[in-house]
C-alpha positions as CSV (number, residue, x, y, z in Angstrom):
1,M,3.0,-17.9,-19.5
2,D,4.7,-21.2,-18.8
3,R,1.4,-23.0,-18.9
4,F,0.5,-21.4,-22.2
5,A,3.9,-22.2,-23.7
6,R,3.6,-25.8,-22.6
7,F,0.0,-26.0,-24.0
8,G,1.1,-24.6,-27.3
9,L,4.2,-26.8,-27.6
10,T,2.1,-29.9,-26.8
11,A,-0.6,-28.9,-29.3
12,G,2.2,-28.2,-31.9
13,M,3.8,-31.6,-31.3
14,V,0.4,-33.4,-31.7
15,G,-0.6,-31.2,-34.6
16,G,2.6,-31.9,-36.5
17,L,2.0,-35.7,-36.2
18,V,-1.6,-35.4,-37.2
19,L,-0.7,-33.2,-40.2
20,A,1.9,-35.8,-41.3
21,I,-0.6,-38.7,-40.9
22,G,-3.3,-36.8,-42.8
23,A,-1.0,-35.9,-45.6
24,T,0.4,-39.4,-45.9
25,L,-3.2,-40.9,-46.2
26,A,-4.1,-38.2,-48.7
27,A,-1.1,-39.0,-50.8
28,A,-2.2,-42.7,-50.7
29,N,-5.5,-41.8,-52.2
30,T,-5.0,-42.8,-55.9
31,V,-8.5,-42.2,-57.1
32,S,-8.4,-40.5,-60.6
33,P,-9.1,-38.0,-61.9
34,P,-8.6,-35.4,-59.1
35,S,-12.2,-34.1,-59.5
36,H,-13.4,-37.6,-58.4
37,K,-10.8,-37.9,-55.7
38,V,-11.9,-34.8,-53.8
39,T,-15.5,-36.1,-53.5
40,T,-14.6,-39.3,-51.7
41,T,-15.0,-39.9,-48.0
42,W,-11.3,-40.7,-47.8
43,F,-10.5,-37.2,-49.0
44,V,-12.9,-35.7,-46.4
45,V,-11.2,-37.6,-43.6
46,T,-7.7,-36.7,-44.7
47,S,-8.7,-33.0,-45.2
48,L,-10.1,-33.0,-41.6
49,L,-6.8,-34.4,-40.3
50,R,-4.7,-31.9,-42.2
51,L,-6.9,-29.0,-41.0
52,A,-6.6,-30.2,-37.4
53,G,-2.9,-30.6,-37.8
54,G,-2.6,-27.1,-39.2
55,I,-4.4,-25.6,-36.2
56,G,-1.9,-27.5,-34.0
57,L,1.0,-25.8,-36.0
58,L,-0.5,-22.4,-35.3
59,L,-0.7,-23.1,-31.6
60,G,2.8,-24.6,-31.7
61,I,4.5,-21.5,-33.0
62,S,2.6,-19.4,-30.5
63,G,3.7,-21.6,-27.6
64,L,7.3,-21.6,-28.8
65,T,7.4,-17.8,-29.2
66,A,5.9,-17.4,-25.8
67,R,8.6,-19.7,-24.4
68,C,11.3,-17.6,-26.0
69,A,9.7,-14.2,-25.6
70,Q,11.7,-12.9,-22.6
71,R,14.9,-13.2,-24.5
72,G,13.5,-12.5,-28.0
73,G,13.9,-9.4,-30.1
74,A,12.6,-8.0,-33.4
75,L,13.9,-11.0,-35.3
76,L,11.9,-13.5,-33.2
77,F,8.7,-11.5,-33.4
78,S,9.1,-10.8,-37.1
79,G,9.6,-14.5,-37.7
80,Y,6.5,-15.3,-35.6
81,L,4.4,-12.8,-37.6
82,I,5.5,-14.1,-41.0
83,A,5.2,-17.8,-39.8
84,T,1.7,-17.0,-38.5
85,I,0.7,-15.5,-41.8
86,G,2.0,-18.6,-43.6
87,V,0.1,-21.0,-41.3
88,V,-3.1,-19.0,-41.6
89,L,-2.9,-18.9,-45.4
90,N,-2.4,-22.6,-45.5
91,L,-5.2,-23.2,-43.1
92,G,-7.5,-21.4,-45.5
93,W,-6.3,-23.8,-48.2
94,M,-7.0,-26.8,-46.0
95,W,-10.4,-25.4,-45.0
96,A,-11.3,-25.1,-48.7
97,D,-10.2,-28.7,-49.3
98,L,-12.6,-29.8,-46.6
99,F,-15.6,-27.6,-47.3
100,V,-15.4,-26.0,-50.8
101,I,-13.4,-28.1,-53.3
102,D,-16.1,-30.8,-53.7
103,T,-18.5,-28.1,-54.9
104,I,-16.0,-26.8,-57.4
105,A,-15.3,-30.4,-58.6
106,K,-19.0,-30.8,-59.3
107,V,-19.6,-27.5,-61.0
108,A,-16.2,-27.0,-62.8
109,P,-14.2,-30.3,-62.7
110,A,-11.8,-29.0,-65.3
111,I,-10.4,-26.6,-62.8
112,I,-9.6,-29.4,-60.3
113,D,-8.2,-31.7,-63.1
114,G,-6.0,-29.0,-64.5
115,D,-7.7,-29.2,-67.9
116,S,-8.5,-25.5,-68.1
117,A,-6.3,-22.4,-67.9
118,S,-6.1,-20.4,-64.7
119,L,-9.1,-18.3,-64.0
120,G,-6.9,-15.4,-63.1
121,T,-3.7,-14.4,-61.5
122,R,-5.3,-13.8,-58.1
123,L,-5.8,-17.5,-57.4
124,D,-2.3,-18.4,-58.7
125,T,-0.8,-15.6,-56.6
126,G,-2.7,-16.8,-53.5
127,F,-1.2,-20.3,-53.9
128,M,2.3,-18.9,-54.4
129,V,2.1,-16.5,-51.4
130,A,0.8,-19.2,-49.1
131,W,3.6,-21.6,-50.2
132,L,6.4,-19.0,-49.9
133,A,5.1,-17.8,-46.5
134,N,6.2,-21.2,-45.2
135,L,9.7,-19.6,-45.1
136,G,8.5,-17.7,-42.0
137,M,9.2,-20.9,-40.1
138,A,12.9,-20.6,-41.1
139,L,13.0,-17.0,-39.9
140,L,11.3,-17.9,-36.7
141,A,13.8,-20.7,-36.2
142,V,16.7,-18.2,-36.5
143,G,15.0,-15.9,-34.0
144,V,14.5,-18.8,-31.6
145,A,18.1,-19.8,-32.0
146,R,19.4,-16.4,-31.0
147,T,17.4,-16.5,-27.7
148,R,19.3,-19.7,-26.7
149,T,16.1,-20.7,-24.9
150,V,15.6,-24.2,-26.3
151,T,17.9,-27.0,-27.4
152,R,19.7,-26.6,-30.7
153,W,18.0,-29.5,-32.4
154,S,14.6,-28.0,-31.7
155,W,15.2,-24.8,-33.8
156,I,17.1,-26.9,-36.4
157,A,14.1,-29.1,-36.9
158,L,11.9,-25.9,-37.2
159,L,14.4,-24.6,-39.7
160,V,13.8,-27.7,-41.9
161,C,10.1,-26.9,-41.9
162,G,10.7,-23.6,-43.5
163,L,13.5,-24.5,-45.9
164,I,11.8,-27.6,-47.3
165,T,9.8,-25.2,-49.4
166,L,12.9,-24.4,-51.4
167,V,13.9,-28.1,-51.9
168,P,13.0,-29.5,-55.4
169,L,11.6,-32.8,-54.4
170,P,10.5,-35.4,-57.1
171,F,6.9,-35.2,-56.0
172,D,4.2,-32.7,-55.3
173,G,1.0,-32.3,-53.4
174,E,0.2,-33.2,-49.8
175,I,3.4,-35.3,-49.4
176,F,5.2,-32.0,-48.8
177,E,3.2,-31.6,-45.7
178,V,4.7,-34.8,-44.3
179,F,8.1,-33.2,-44.5
180,I,6.7,-30.2,-42.6
181,G,4.7,-32.0,-40.0
182,V,7.3,-34.5,-38.9
183,P,10.2,-32.0,-38.2
184,F,7.7,-29.6,-36.7
185,A,6.5,-32.3,-34.2
186,I,10.2,-33.0,-33.4
187,A,10.9,-29.3,-32.9
188,M,7.9,-28.9,-30.5
189,G,8.6,-32.1,-28.6
190,L,12.3,-31.1,-28.0
191,A,11.3,-27.6,-26.9
192,L,8.7,-29.1,-24.6
193,R,11.1,-31.5,-23.1
194,H,13.6,-28.7,-22.5
195,T,10.9,-26.6,-20.9
196,D,9.9,-29.4,-18.5
197,A,13.5,-30.0,-17.6
198,R,14.1,-26.4,-16.7
199,T,10.9,-26.1,-14.7
200,A,11.4,-29.3,-12.8
201,T,14.7,-28.2,-11.2
202,P,13.2,-25.6,-8.8
203,R,10.5,-28.0,-7.8
204,Q,13.0,-30.7,-7.0
205,T,15.2,-28.3,-5.1
206,H,12.3,-27.2,-3.0
207,E,11.3,-30.8,-2.2
208,V,14.9,-31.6,-1.1
209,S,15.2,-28.6,1.2
210,A,11.8,-29.3,2.7
């Protein structure tokens, strides 16, 4: 289990950074209107980075939960379940950005440009549920904190990932993912460092006694 936890935490740390880089580059794409932007090679590259980063987030919360599982209870696993649902829903969003949205832009550009009314409440509801499900990160952070398994700053950084959803920032779009990816990478990195420190002690003790 330690190997899986370490693998997941490492993947989460890298994934958070990749997500932040991809989101930053996506925000820098100023092509207008949006229906033209989503057909550019730049958008394809940034979407690929965001999708890869999102997969890293999924592996990261799995590794972190595995790290804390022995001391975890219902709160930890409930947080993991909701956080997983949130990441999976957002992965679907990122997958659509990479493989689907250019087709929509060519067939119905008014949808991408926001020039037409919503085609139905199901799409709007899906976006809202995916966004609010990010709060699962905050619940997972509380569950991790109660286990006292990782350093305090690790679960605090993870808490920021969840609560940033509720903060009214003066901008919208992919830039929000930067404020999720960076603290997530910090959370995973600190948890990984704490894990390595704890597992190194027995090894060092054995070497000294030998």
